[in-house]
Backbone as CSV, one residue per row, in Angstrom:
resi,resn,N_x,N_y,N_z,CA_x,CA_y,CA_z,C_x,C_y,C_z
1,MET,0.844,-1.188,0.000,0.000,0.000,0.000,0.882,1.242,0.000
2,ALA,0.689,2.126,-0.938,1.509,3.326,-1.054,1.174,4.310,0.062
3,ALA,2.174,5.055,0.497,1.965,6.054,1.542,1.154,7.214,0.980
4,GLU,0.307,7.774,1.833,-0.494,8.932,1.474,0.402,10.143,1.299
5,PRO,0.151,10.984,0.288,0.935,12.214,0.198,0.702,13.051,1.459
6,ALA,1.772,13.621,2.011,1.667,14.419,3.230,0.839,15.678,2.974
7,LEU,0.146,16.120,4.009,-0.660,17.331,3.903,-0.039,18.445,4.731
8,SER,-0.072,19.655,4.198,0.372,20.827,4.956,-0.718,21.182,5.968
9,ARG,-0.390,22.085,6.868,-1.361,22.522,7.877,-2.609,23.097,7.204
10,ARG,-2.431,23.938,6.186,-3.572,24.542,5.499,-4.384,23.506,4.728
11,GLU,-3.706,22.565,4.087,-4.418,21.499,3.381,-5.265,20.700,4.368
12,ARG,-4.709,20.405,5.550,-5.446,19.664,6.579,-6.665,20.462,7.030
13,GLN,-6.503,21.778,7.246,-7.630,22.628,7.664,-8.743,22.605,6.614
14,ILE,-8.357,22.709,5.356,-9.341,22.711,4.265,-10.045,21.364,4.196
15,LEU,-9.296,20.294,4.269,-9.890,18.960,4.213,-10.813,18.731,5.411
16,ASP,-10.446,19.254,6.578,-11.310,19.137,7.756,-12.661,19.812,7.521
17,VAL,-12.647,20.981,6.871,-13.897,21.686,6.571,-14.735,20.861,5.598
18,VAL,-14.103,20.315,4.574,-14.832,19.500,3.594,-15.465,18.299,4.292
19,PHE,-14.711,17.630,5.176,-15.271,16.492,5.911,-16.431,16.933,6.805
20,ALA,-16.263,18.040,7.513,-17.298,18.516,8.439,-18.594,18.859,7.697
21,ARG,-18.479,19.446,6.517,-19.664,19.841,5.751,-20.207,18.718,4.873
22,GLY,-19.361,17.759,4.543,-19.758,16.721,3.595,-19.413,17.133,2.174
23,LYS,-19.816,18.334,1.798,-19.496,18.949,0.510,-19.335,20.435,0.780
24,ALA,-18.463,21.088,0.003,-18.259,22.523,0.234,-17.845,23.237,-1.043
25,THR,-18.369,24.435,-1.214,-17.913,25.332,-2.270,-16.759,26.151,-1.692
26,VAL,-16.072,26.887,-2.533,-14.983,27.747,-2.060,-15.535,28.767,-1.064
27,SER,-16.705,29.335,-1.341,-17.304,30.325,-0.438,-17.580,29.718,0.942
28,GLN,-18.158,28.520,0.967,-18.437,27.855,2.235,-17.147,27.533,2.986
29,LEU,-16.166,27.086,2.240,-14.877,26.758,2.831,-14.280,27.987,3.511
30,MET,-14.301,29.108,2.825,-13.721,30.336,3.361,-14.443,30.789,4.627
31,GLU,-15.755,30.532,4.726,-16.520,30.879,5.929,-16.057,30.078,7.141
32,ASP,-15.676,28.826,6.917,-15.393,27.915,8.020,-13.926,27.792,8.402
33,LEU,-13.029,28.312,7.581,-11.607,28.188,7.901,-11.262,29.007,9.142
34,PRO,-10.347,28.499,9.985,-9.986,29.217,11.209,-9.199,30.504,10.948
35,GLU,-8.582,30.615,9.786,-7.809,31.810,9.421,-8.255,32.266,8.037
36,GLU,-8.190,33.572,7.799,-8.594,34.090,6.487,-7.702,33.557,5.375
37,MET,-8.318,33.428,4.203,-7.605,32.974,3.018,-8.287,33.615,1.816
38,SER,-7.508,33.999,0.821,-8.100,34.579,-0.382,-8.804,33.475,-1.181
39,ARG,-9.747,33.888,-1.996,-10.476,32.948,-2.858,-9.507,32.222,-3.790
40,SER,-8.545,32.959,-4.316,-7.556,32.371,-5.223,-6.714,31.312,-4.501
41,ALA,-6.292,31.602,-3.278,-5.490,30.646,-2.506,-6.329,29.410,-2.179
42,ALA,-7.589,29.608,-1.824,-8.467,28.479,-1.512,-8.616,27.568,-2.727
43,ARG,-8.830,28.160,-3.893,-8.953,27.357,-5.118,-7.654,26.604,-5.404
44,THR,-6.527,27.257,-5.175,-5.232,26.605,-5.402,-5.061,25.409,-4.469
45,PHE,-5.363,25.594,-3.188,-5.246,24.485,-2.233,-6.189,23.334,-2.590
46,LEU,-7.390,23.659,-3.026,-8.338,22.612,-3.414,-7.836,21.848,-4.636
47,ARG,-7.220,22.555,-5.587,-6.645,21.876,-6.758,-5.515,20.945,-6.324
48,ILE,-4.686,21.409,-5.391,-3.593,20.578,-4.876,-4.164,19.338,-4.185
49,LEU,-5.205,19.536,-3.373,-5.835,18.393,-2.697,-6.462,17.433,-3.701
50,GLU,-6.985,17.977,-4.783,-7.544,17.138,-5.838,-6.424,16.359,-6.538
51,ASP,-5.314,17.017,-6.827,-4.174,16.351,-7.459,-3.617,15.230,-6.579
52,LYS,-3.678,15.421,-5.266,-3.197,14.411,-4.320,-4.221,13.296,-4.098
53,GLY,-5.421,13.467,-4.654,-6.442,12.432,-4.540,-7.295,12.501,-3.287
54,HIS,-7.312,13.656,-2.610,-8.084,13.787,-1.374,-9.505,14.315,-1.600
55,VAL,-9.693,15.110,-2.644,-11.021,15.653,-2.942,-11.305,15.509,-4.434
56,LYS,-12.582,15.617,-4.759,-13.010,15.698,-6.160,-14.045,16.799,-6.233
57,HIS,-14.311,17.273,-7.440,-15.301,18.337,-7.566,-16.343,18.004,-8.632
58,THR,-17.496,18.624,-8.450,-18.552,18.610,-9.455,-18.958,20.072,-9.662
59,SER,-19.604,20.345,-10.772,-20.052,21.706,-11.050,-21.474,21.902,-10.567
60,SER,-21.713,23.077,-9.981,-23.056,23.482,-9.576,-23.197,24.946,-9.978
61,GLY,-23.805,25.159,-11.129,-23.879,26.521,-11.655,-22.489,27.015,-11.986
62,ARG,-22.133,28.154,-11.417,-20.815,28.737,-11.690,-19.753,28.317,-10.686
63,GLU,-20.124,27.534,-9.684,-19.159,27.127,-8.660,-18.889,25.635,-8.707
64,PHE,-17.726,25.259,-8.225,-17.392,23.853,-8.022,-17.795,23.482,-6.607
65,VAL,-18.275,22.268,-6.459,-18.590,21.714,-5.145,-17.597,20.588,-4.896
66,TYR,-16.883,20.678,-3.783,-15.831,19.713,-3.461,-16.309,18.744,-2.397
67,GLN,-15.894,17.488,-2.546,-16.177,16.497,-1.511,-14.963,15.585,-1.365
68,ALA,-14.842,15.007,-0.202,-13.692,14.149,0.097,-13.805,12.841,-0.672
69,MET,-12.671,12.318,-1.048,-12.622,11.035,-1.759,-12.646,9.853,-0.789
70,GLN,-12.291,10.097,0.467,-12.219,9.043,1.472,-13.454,9.147,2.359
71,SER,-13.963,8.010,2.823,-15.112,8.034,3.725,-14.709,8.665,5.053
72,THR,-15.688,9.223,5.762,-15.384,9.823,7.059,-14.882,8.764,8.042
73,GLY,-15.393,7.538,7.934,-14.933,6.470,8.818,-13.458,6.173,8.624
74,LYS,-13.040,6.027,7.373,-11.632,5.733,7.077,-10.749,6.915,7.464
75,ALA,-11.197,8.119,7.156,-10.425,9.312,7.510,-10.325,9.445,9.025
76,GLY,-11.405,9.129,9.719,-11.398,9.191,11.183,-10.406,8.210,11.781
77,ARG,-10.394,6.992,11.256,-9.430,5.989,11.750,-8.006,6.453,11.515
78,SER,-7.770,7.040,10.351,-6.440,7.547,10.029,-6.055,8.691,10.971
79,ALA,-6.995,9.580,11.260,-6.732,10.710,12.156,-6.441,10.230,13.578
80,VAL,-7.214,9.254,14.043,-6.978,8.706,15.387,-5.600,8.066,15.452
81,ALA,-5.239,7.315,14.433,-3.914,6.677,14.402,-2.812,7.730,14.432
82,ARG,-2.990,8.831,13.684,-2.003,9.918,13.686,-1.858,10.528,15.073
83,VAL,-2.999,10.788,15.737,-2.966,11.374,17.080,-2.299,10.422,18.063
84,LEU,-2.683,9.145,18.013,-2.069,8.160,18.912,-0.557,8.097,18.717
85,ASN,-0.123,8.036,17.460,1.315,7.939,17.181,2.063,9.224,17.515
86,THR,1.460,10.363,17.243,2.134,11.645,17.456,2.234,12.023,18.925
87,PHE,1.147,11.835,19.680,1.103,12.341,21.049,1.201,11.282,22.136
88,PHE,0.940,10.026,21.801,0.856,8.985,22.830,1.692,7.752,22.516
89,SER,2.691,7.894,21.667,3.580,6.786,21.290,2.799,5.547,20.865
90,GLY,1.662,5.761,20.222,0.860,4.658,19.718,0.006,3.974,20.769
91,SER,-0.025,4.493,21.993,-0.738,3.837,23.088,-2.162,4.367,23.265
92,LEU,-3.127,3.517,22.958,-4.527,3.873,23.187,-4.794,4.027,24.677
93,GLU,-4.167,3.179,25.478,-4.343,3.240,26.939,-3.936,4.616,27.477
94,THR,-2.778,5.109,27.048,-2.292,6.412,27.510,-3.221,7.528,27.044
95,ALA,-3.673,7.443,25.806,-4.585,8.458,25.273,-5.892,8.475,26.052
96,LEU,-6.456,7.304,26.292,-7.724,7.213,27.016,-7.554,7.685,28.458
97,ALA,-6.451,7.290,29.108,-6.194,7.718,30.489,-6.070,9.238,30.555
98,THR,-5.406,9.832,29.565,-5.254,11.287,29.508,-6.614,11.956,29.363
99,TYR,-7.436,11.414,28.496,-8.764,11.997,28.276,-9.648,11.852,29.517
100,LEU,-9.639,10.666,30.120,-10.479,10.428,31.300,-10.045,11.272,32.489
101,ALA,-8.761,11.631,32.554,-8.252,12.450,33.664,-8.591,13.933,33.495
102,ASP,-9.049,14.324,32.326,-9.376,15.727,32.062,-10.697,16.079,32.739
103,PRO,-10.701,17.029,33.673,-11.948,17.389,34.362,-12.997,17.999,33.427
104,ASN,-12.590,18.448,32.258,-13.527,19.028,31.290,-14.060,17.997,30.297
105,ALA,-13.691,16.728,30.452,-14.063,15.689,29.489,-15.570,15.463,29.424
106,ASN,-16.275,15.572,30.530,-17.737,15.465,30.542,-18.242,14.173,29.890
107,ILE,-17.855,13.050,30.456,-18.245,11.743,29.934,-19.419,11.224,30.753
108,SER,-20.485,10.837,30.088,-21.672,10.339,30.790,-21.467,8.895,31.236
109,ASP,-22.262,8.477,32.202,-22.222,7.086,32.652,-22.580,6.139,31.504
110,ASP,-23.545,6.546,30.680,-23.937,5.710,29.533,-22.776,5.542,28.558
111,GLU,-22.038,6.616,28.320,-20.896,6.529,27.408,-19.820,5.612,27.981
112,LEU,-19.562,5.722,29.280,-18.581,4.838,29.915,-19.007,3.374,29.808
113,LYS,-20.296,3.112,29.952,-20.798,1.735,29.807,-20.606,1.232,28.384
114,ARG,-20.841,2.102,27.396,-20.650,1.706,25.998,-19.172,1.426,25.709
115,ILE,-18.289,2.231,26.288,-16.848,2.015,26.114,-16.453,0.683,26.743
116,GLU,-16.965,0.425,27.926,-16.676,-0.847,28.603,-17.144,-2.032,27.759
117,LYS,-18.309,-1.899,27.167,-18.845,-2.959,26.301,-17.953,-3.169,25.072
118,LEU,-17.456,-2.079,24.488,-16.552,-2.186,23.336,-15.249,-2.880,23.712
119,VAL,-14.739,-2.590,24.907,-13.507,-3.233,25.366,-13.731,-4.730,25.535
120,ARG,-14.852,-5.106,26.160,-15.160,-6.538,26.333,-15.282,-7.238,24.980
121,LYS,-15.933,-6.591,24.033,-16.099,-7.174,22.696,-14.739,-7.361,22.028
122,ALA,-13.854,-6.376,22.136,-12.524,-6.486,21.546,-11.734,-7.626,22.197
123,GLN,-11.891,-7.802,23.506,-11.216,-8.908,24.198,-11.723,-10.245,23.697
124,GLN,-13.031,-10.360,23.501,-13.615,-11.608,23.015,-13.153,-11.934,21.600
125,GLU,-12.898,-10.904,20.814,-12.449,-11.089,19.430,-10.937,-11.277,19.348
126,GLY,-10.273,-11.249,20.503,-8.828,-11.496,20.540,-7.974,-10.338,20.092
127,ARG,-8.482,-9.133,20.216,-7.682,-7.951,19.823,-6.966,-7.390,20.999
């Protein structure tokens, strides 16, 4: 399996907006970006993301509508793996312990029960 082309910080921000919206025009993208960007720069970044195989576009009137080429599930798994490897040396246990120790985490009892059930299921499946 070939390695994914690396994304710059701005490319990641743009792709995050596309994932969050499902589909986005340049105008919508510019509304949601955390930092200002010119329309020309946004179009350039989208073309680069398209060349790298991360987005595709369709025409809607005079604007292009962009959508991600990867499913949100696959992209989410990839993002979690990146976070685990970057900040927690690949350890899910350390990541979860860090999150659970955060007083602002606001985890419900029902969510904790669902997590416990997922852990038991993974143990039964030998993972």
